[in-house]
C-alpha positions as CSV (number, residue, x, y, z in Angstrom):
1,M,54.7,-108.1,0.1
2,L,55.5,-111.5,0.3
3,R,56.0,-112.8,3.9
4,A,58.0,-116.3,4.3
5,V,57.4,-117.8,7.6
6,H,59.8,-120.5,8.6
7,G,58.3,-122.8,12.0
8,R,61.0,-124.9,13.9
9,R,60.2,-126.7,16.9
10,L,63.0,-126.7,19.4
11,S,64.8,-129.9,20.0
12,P,64.3,-131.9,23.4
13,Y,67.8,-130.4,24.2
14,A,66.7,-127.0,24.4
15,Y,64.4,-127.7,27.5
16,N,65.5,-127.8,31.4
17,R,64.3,-129.5,33.6
18,G,61.3,-127.4,34.9
19,G,59.9,-127.6,30.9
20,G,61.0,-124.2,30.1
21,A,63.4,-123.4,27.1
22,D,67.0,-122.8,27.4
23,R,67.2,-119.2,26.0
24,I,70.5,-119.9,24.6
25,A,69.5,-123.3,22.5
26,A,66.5,-121.4,21.6
27,E,68.5,-118.5,20.2
28,E,70.7,-121.0,18.4
29,A,67.9,-122.9,17.2
30,A,66.1,-119.6,15.7
31,Q,69.6,-118.8,14.2
32,I,70.0,-121.8,12.1
33,A,66.7,-121.4,11.1
34,R,66.7,-118.3,9.8
35,N,70.3,-119.3,7.9
36,E,68.4,-121.7,6.4
37,L,65.3,-119.5,5.7
38,A,68.1,-117.0,4.4
39,A,69.6,-120.1,2.0
40,A,66.4,-121.2,0.6
41,L,65.3,-117.1,-0.4
42,R,68.4,-116.1,-1.5
43,P,68.2,-117.3,-5.2
44,W,64.9,-116.0,-5.6
45,R,65.5,-112.6,-4.1
46,K,68.2,-112.3,-6.8
47,K,65.3,-113.5,-9.6
48,F,63.5,-110.6,-8.4
49,P,65.1,-107.9,-6.3
50,D,62.0,-105.6,-6.4
51,V,59.7,-107.8,-4.1
52,H,60.1,-107.0,-0.9
53,V,60.3,-110.2,1.4
54,D,59.5,-110.3,5.2
55,A,61.4,-113.5,6.2
56,Q,60.1,-114.7,9.5
57,V,61.1,-117.5,12.0
58,I,58.9,-118.8,14.8
59,L,59.7,-121.1,17.1
60,E,57.1,-123.4,17.2
61,S,55.5,-126.5,15.1
62,P,55.7,-125.6,11.2
63,A,52.0,-126.2,10.7
64,P,50.8,-123.4,13.9
65,A,53.9,-121.3,12.6
66,L,52.2,-121.1,9.2
67,L,49.1,-120.0,10.6
68,H,50.2,-117.4,13.2
69,G,52.2,-116.0,9.9
70,T,48.7,-115.8,8.0
71,A,46.8,-113.8,9.8
72,N,46.2,-111.0,7.5
73,A,47.4,-112.6,4.5
74,E,45.5,-113.1,1.1
75,L,47.1,-116.5,0.3
76,L,49.3,-119.1,1.8
77,I,51.5,-120.8,-0.6
78,V,53.1,-124.4,1.1
79,G,55.4,-126.5,-0.3
80,R,55.8,-130.2,-0.5
81,R,58.3,-132.4,-1.8
82,P,57.7,-134.7,-4.7
83,R,57.8,-138.4,-4.2
84,G,58.8,-139.8,-7.2
85,H,57.8,-141.1,-10.8
86,L,56.5,-144.5,-9.7
87,L,54.8,-143.1,-6.4
88,P,51.7,-140.7,-6.6
89,P,51.9,-137.4,-5.3
90,R,51.0,-136.9,-1.5
91,I,50.6,-134.2,0.7
92,G,52.8,-134.3,4.1
93,H,51.5,-133.2,7.2
94,V,52.4,-129.6,7.4
95,V,49.9,-129.0,4.6
96,Q,47.6,-131.6,6.3
97,A,47.4,-129.8,9.5
98,A,47.5,-126.2,7.9
99,V,45.2,-126.4,5.2
100,P,41.6,-126.9,7.2
101,H,42.6,-124.0,9.7
102,A,44.0,-121.4,7.4
103,P,42.4,-118.0,7.2
104,C,42.8,-117.8,3.5
105,P,43.1,-119.8,0.2
106,V,46.2,-121.8,0.4
107,A,47.9,-123.3,-2.9
108,V,50.4,-126.2,-2.5
109,V,53.3,-126.4,-4.7
110,P,55.7,-129.2,-5.4
111,F,59.5,-128.3,-4.6
112,D,63.0,-130.2,-5.5
């Protein structure tokens, strides 16, 4: 089984004056994140229809969300954006935050 985890931090407008998250704003953010994750997975589901994918949206910063989603994982695969031909490759803040704390091996894969 493959688990796809998308961490989404709530925007500042989602919080009320007491510091709690507004339920409607949180659900709206979660729905947007679910739609984005479904769109990202769509071509891969077509290409590999026999692979079961558990798509999960976690409303917290991406690095902690990845770590919470890998409790029983055998491999964590994290994407990184390429920087172009003239600049050297670089990993982003999510990879830098997740790799030292991952409970399993990590593969960092460039994507477009």
